[in-house]
C-alpha positions as CSV (number, residue, x, y, z in Angstrom):
1,X,138.4,257.4,155.1
2,X,137.5,257.8,151.5
3,X,136.5,261.1,150.1
4,X,133.7,261.4,147.5
5,X,135.3,264.2,145.6
6,X,138.6,262.4,145.3
7,X,136.8,259.3,144.1
8,X,135.0,261.4,141.4
9,X,138.3,262.9,140.2
10,X,140.1,259.6,140.2
11,X,137.2,258.0,138.3
12,X,137.3,260.7,135.7
13,X,141.0,260.6,135.0
14,X,141.9,257.0,135.9
15,X,138.7,255.1,135.5
16,X,139.6,253.3,132.4
17,X,142.5,251.6,134.3
18,X,140.4,251.0,137.4
19,X,142.3,253.3,139.7
20,X,139.1,254.5,141.3
21,X,138.2,250.9,142.2
22,X,141.5,250.5,144.1
23,X,140.8,253.8,145.8
24,X,137.3,252.7,146.8
25,X,138.7,249.4,148.2
26,X,137.4,247.2,145.5
27,X,140.7,245.5,144.5
28,X,139.2,242.6,142.6
29,X,137.3,244.9,140.3
30,X,140.4,247.1,139.9
31,X,142.4,244.2,138.7
32,X,139.7,243.2,136.2
33,X,139.7,246.8,134.9
34,X,143.5,246.6,134.4
35,X,143.3,243.2,132.7
36,X,140.6,244.4,130.2
37,X,141.6,248.1,129.8
38,X,142.8,247.4,126.2
39,X,139.2,246.6,125.2
40,X,138.0,250.1,126.3
41,X,135.0,248.4,128.0
42,X,136.3,249.5,131.5
43,X,136.5,253.1,130.2
44,X,132.9,253.0,129.2
45,X,131.8,251.5,132.5
46,X,134.0,254.1,134.4
47,X,132.3,256.8,132.4
48,X,128.9,255.7,133.8
49,X,130.4,255.2,137.3
50,X,131.7,258.8,137.2
51,X,128.1,260.1,136.9
52,X,126.8,257.6,139.5
53,X,129.4,258.9,141.9
54,X,128.7,262.5,141.0
55,X,125.0,262.1,141.6
56,X,125.3,259.9,144.7
57,X,124.5,261.6,148.0
58,X,127.2,262.0,150.7
59,X,125.3,259.8,153.0
60,X,124.9,257.0,150.5
61,X,128.6,257.3,149.6
62,X,129.6,257.0,153.2
63,X,127.3,254.1,153.8
64,X,128.7,252.2,150.8
65,X,132.4,253.0,151.0
66,X,133.1,254.2,154.5
67,X,131.0,251.6,156.4
68,X,128.4,254.3,157.3
69,X,130.8,256.7,159.0
70,X,130.4,260.4,158.2
71,X,133.2,262.4,156.7
72,X,133.1,264.7,159.8
73,X,134.7,262.1,162.0
74,X,133.4,261.2,165.4
75,X,130.2,262.8,166.6
76,X,129.9,264.8,169.8
77,X,128.6,263.3,173.0
78,X,125.7,265.7,173.0
79,X,124.7,264.6,169.4
80,X,125.1,260.9,170.4
81,X,122.9,261.4,173.5
82,X,120.2,263.1,171.4
83,X,120.4,260.3,168.7
84,X,120.2,257.6,171.4
85,X,117.1,259.3,172.9
86,X,115.5,259.4,169.4
87,X,116.5,255.8,168.8
88,X,114.9,254.7,172.1
89,X,111.7,256.6,171.2
90,X,111.6,254.7,167.9
91,X,112.1,251.4,169.8
92,X,109.5,252.2,172.4
93,X,106.9,253.1,169.8
94,X,107.5,249.8,168.0
95,X,108.9,251.3,164.8
96,X,112.1,249.4,165.0
97,X,112.8,245.9,166.4
98,X,115.0,245.1,169.4
99,X,117.7,243.8,167.0
100,X,117.7,247.0,165.0
101,X,117.7,249.1,168.1
102,X,120.8,247.3,169.5
103,X,122.7,247.4,166.2
104,X,122.1,251.2,165.8
105,X,122.9,251.8,169.4
106,X,126.2,250.0,169.1
107,X,127.0,251.9,165.9
108,X,126.3,255.2,167.7
109,X,128.5,254.3,170.6
110,X,131.3,253.3,168.3
111,X,131.2,256.6,166.6
112,X,132.0,258.5,169.9
């Protein structure tokens, strides 16, 4: 699981070489940063990405780089039961579709 603070530090110190891209699992972008690091363009882009990562919420970071898993690890059965009940209420009231309900239900069950 990738850590947001580690990504920020790696981006600050190794962003010009694309090390943060390798850490975040974006290997193609990392290779491009390495190939063009002599132009200093990747360093400028990494400078902007540093602030983007710094201002990004933990939830957004986990959604983008950890496939939606929270940094706290698996959730408890009590929390999952409560979340499933809330999800069922959303489905019953017509706020979410059957497909969305099933997808979110499967994700909750996987997180146990």
